[in-house]
LOKE-79505 format. One record per atom (N, C-alpha, C, O): atom name; residue in three letters; y, x, z. Coordinates in steps of 0.001 Angstrom, whole numbers. Each point is the difference from the previous one (the first is absolute). Layout:
<sites>
+------+------+---------+---------+---------+
: atom : type :       y :       x :       z :
+------+------+---------+---------+---------+
:   CA :  ALA :       Y :       X :       Z :
...
+------+------+---------+---------+---------+
</sites>
This chain:
<sites>
+------+------+---------+---------+---------+
: atom : type :       y :       x :       z :
+------+------+---------+---------+---------+
:    N :  UNK :   -4338 :  -58896 :   32059 :
:   CA :  UNK :    -862 :    -925 :    -692 :
:    C :  UNK :   -1339 :     632 :    -336 :
:    O :  UNK :    -260 :    1162 :     310 :
:    N :  UNK :    -548 :   -1929 :    -929 :
:   CA :  UNK :   -1319 :     482 :    -395 :
:    C :  UNK :      88 :     663 :   -1389 :
:    O :  UNK :    1017 :    -145 :    -679 :
:    N :  UNK :   -2062 :     867 :     247 :
:   CA :  UNK :      47 :     686 :   -1284 :
:    C :  UNK :     293 :    -921 :   -1186 :
:    O :  UNK :     717 :     391 :    -921 :
:    N :  UNK :   -1265 :   -1609 :     934 :
:   CA :  UNK :     240 :    -931 :   -1086 :
:    C :  UNK :    1458 :    -406 :     -83 :
:    O :  UNK :     546 :    -119 :   -1096 :
:    N :  UNK :      94 :     -95 :    2238 :
:   CA :  UNK :    1391 :    -372 :      21 :
:    C :  UNK :     884 :    1135 :    -555 :
:    O :  UNK :     950 :    -245 :    -743 :
:    N :  UNK :   -1281 :    1472 :    1116 :
:   CA :  UNK :     746 :    1160 :    -469 :
:    C :  UNK :     -98 :     103 :   -1530 :
:    O :  UNK :    1001 :     234 :    -678 :
:    N :  UNK :   -2208 :    -411 :     147 :
:   CA :  UNK :    -197 :      62 :   -1447 :
:    C :  UNK :     785 :   -1098 :    -691 :
:    O :  UNK :     679 :     248 :    -996 :
:    N :  UNK :    -771 :   -1467 :    1525 :
:   CA :  UNK :     731 :   -1127 :    -605 :
:    C :  UNK :    1513 :     237 :      38 :
:    O :  UNK :     700 :    -316 :    -962 :
:    N :  UNK :    -201 :     863 :    2052 :
:   CA :  UNK :    1430 :     269 :     125 :
:    C :  UNK :     439 :    1058 :   -1014 :
:    O :  UNK :    1059 :    -133 :    -613 :
:    N :  UNK :   -1863 :    1181 :     432 :
:   CA :  UNK :     337 :    1034 :    -979 :
:    C :  UNK :      33 :    -589 :   -1407 :
:    O :  UNK :     907 :     311 :    -772 :
:    N :  UNK :   -1862 :   -1140 :     432 :
:   CA :  UNK :     -34 :    -618 :   -1324 :
:    C :  UNK :    1242 :    -855 :    -209 :
:    O :  UNK :     625 :      68 :   -1058 :
:    N :  UNK :    -260 :    -873 :    2056 :
:   CA :  UNK :    1161 :    -862 :    -109 :
:    C :  UNK :    1281 :     818 :    -197 :
:    O :  UNK :     853 :    -370 :    -807 :
:    N :  UNK :    -719 :    1467 :    1534 :
:   CA :  UNK :    1186 :     847 :    -127 :
:    C :  UNK :      86 :     677 :   -1374 :
:    O :  UNK :    1076 :      87 :    -593 :
:    N :  UNK :   -2220 :     389 :      98 :
:   CA :  UNK :     -17 :     641 :   -1330 :
:    C :  UNK :     370 :   -1040 :   -1058 :
:    O :  UNK :     724 :     313 :    -945 :
:    N :  UNK :   -1213 :   -1539 :    1092 :
:   CA :  UNK :     343 :   -1063 :    -960 :
:    C :  UNK :    1491 :    -292 :      -3 :
:    O :  UNK :     540 :    -459 :   -1007 :
:    N :  UNK :     139 :     722 :    2133 :
:   CA :  UNK :    1457 :    -218 :      94 :
:    C :  UNK :     789 :    1202 :    -533 :
:    O :  UNK :    1231 :     -11 :       7 :
:    N :  UNK :   -1934 :    1035 :    -463 :
:   CA :  UNK :     676 :    1141 :    -595 :
:    C :  UNK :     176 :    1211 :     910 :
:    O :  UNK :     675 :     960 :    -373 :
:    N :  UNK :   -1264 :    -994 :    1544 :
:   CA :  UNK :     101 :    1138 :     903 :
:    C :  UNK :   -1133 :     972 :    -304 :
:    O :  UNK :   -1009 :    -383 :    -592 :
:    N :  UNK :    1179 :    1655 :    1001 :
:   CA :  UNK :   -1010 :    1023 :    -282 :
:    C :  UNK :    -442 :     679 :    1285 :
:    O :  UNK :     747 :      44 :     978 :
:    N :  UNK :   -1974 :     491 :    -985 :
:   CA :  UNK :    -477 :     767 :    1136 :
:    C :  UNK :     832 :    1265 :     163 :
:    O :  UNK :     433 :     595 :    -987 :
:    N :  UNK :    -213 :    -192 :    2216 :
:   CA :  UNK :     735 :    1214 :     307 :
:    C :  UNK :    -987 :    1175 :     -34 :
:    O :  UNK :    -860 :     118 :     873 :
:    N :  UNK :     987 :     731 :   -1866 :
:   CA :  UNK :    -876 :    1165 :    -144 :
:    C :  UNK :     837 :    1277 :      36 :
:    O :  UNK :    1199 :     -36 :    -276 :
:    N :  UNK :   -1820 :    1150 :     611 :
:   CA :  UNK :     756 :    1271 :      48 :
:    C :  UNK :     609 :     316 :   -1353 :
:    O :  UNK :    1144 :     448 :     -84 :
:    N :  UNK :   -1910 :    -682 :    -980 :
:   CA :  UNK :     488 :     353 :   -1342 :
:    C :  UNK :     837 :   -1079 :    -643 :
:    O :  UNK :     661 :     252 :   -1008 :
:    N :  UNK :    -671 :   -1460 :    1573 :
:   CA :  UNK :     747 :   -1111 :    -575 :
:    C :  UNK :     469 :    -931 :    1112 :
:    O :  UNK :    -716 :    -936 :     355 :
:    N :  UNK :    1901 :    1169 :     201 :
:   CA :  UNK :     492 :    -814 :    1087 :
:    C :  UNK :      55 :   -1490 :    -366 :
:    O :  UNK :     336 :    -356 :   -1130 :
:    N :  UNK :    -664 :    -498 :    2084 :
:   CA :  UNK :      10 :   -1442 :    -217 :
:    C :  UNK :     427 :    -721 :    1269 :
:    O :  UNK :     567 :     613 :     905 :
:    N :  UNK :    -832 :   -1895 :    -835 :
:   CA :  UNK :     433 :    -832 :    1116 :
:    C :  UNK :   -1122 :    -413 :     939 :
:    O :  UNK :     295 :    -484 :    1093 :
:    N :  UNK :   -1558 :     643 :   -1450 :
:   CA :  UNK :   -1127 :    -474 :     799 :
:    C :  UNK :    -686 :    1172 :     683 :
:    O :  UNK :    -463 :     926 :    -667 :
:    N :  UNK :     395 :    -961 :    1991 :
:   CA :  UNK :    -724 :     989 :     766 :
:    C :  UNK :    -997 :    -730 :     901 :
:    O :  UNK :     374 :    -940 :     702 :
:    N :  UNK :   -1635 :    1362 :    -716 :
:   CA :  UNK :   -1049 :    -665 :     766 :
:    C :  UNK :    -761 :    1043 :     787 :
:    O :  UNK :    -365 :    1052 :    -527 :
:    N :  UNK :     126 :   -1353 :    1803 :
:   CA :  UNK :    -849 :     859 :     832 :
:    C :  UNK :   -1289 :    -759 :     231 :
:    O :  UNK :      20 :   -1135 :     476 :
:    N :  UNK :   -1151 :    1757 :    -812 :
:   CA :  UNK :   -1311 :    -637 :     146 :
:    C :  UNK :    -742 :     630 :    1173 :
:    O :  UNK :    -238 :    1208 :      10 :
:    N :  UNK :    -125 :   -2015 :     970 :
:   CA :  UNK :    -726 :     460 :    1168 :
:    C :  UNK :   -1373 :    -641 :      79 :
:    O :  UNK :    -517 :    -193 :    1100 :
:    N :  UNK :     -85 :    -142 :   -2220 :
:   CA :  UNK :   -1316 :    -655 :       7 :
:    C :  UNK :   -1100 :     972 :    -254 :
:    O :  UNK :   -1169 :    -384 :     -28 :
+------+------+---------+---------+---------+
</sites>
């Protein structure tokens, strides 16, 4: 998708209680940005 779609999807997932997957804090959302 485009950058706007990726941002919107991340916001929607965080609103549902999911968290970004970080090295210091494991979560459920992983995003690869190639823009």
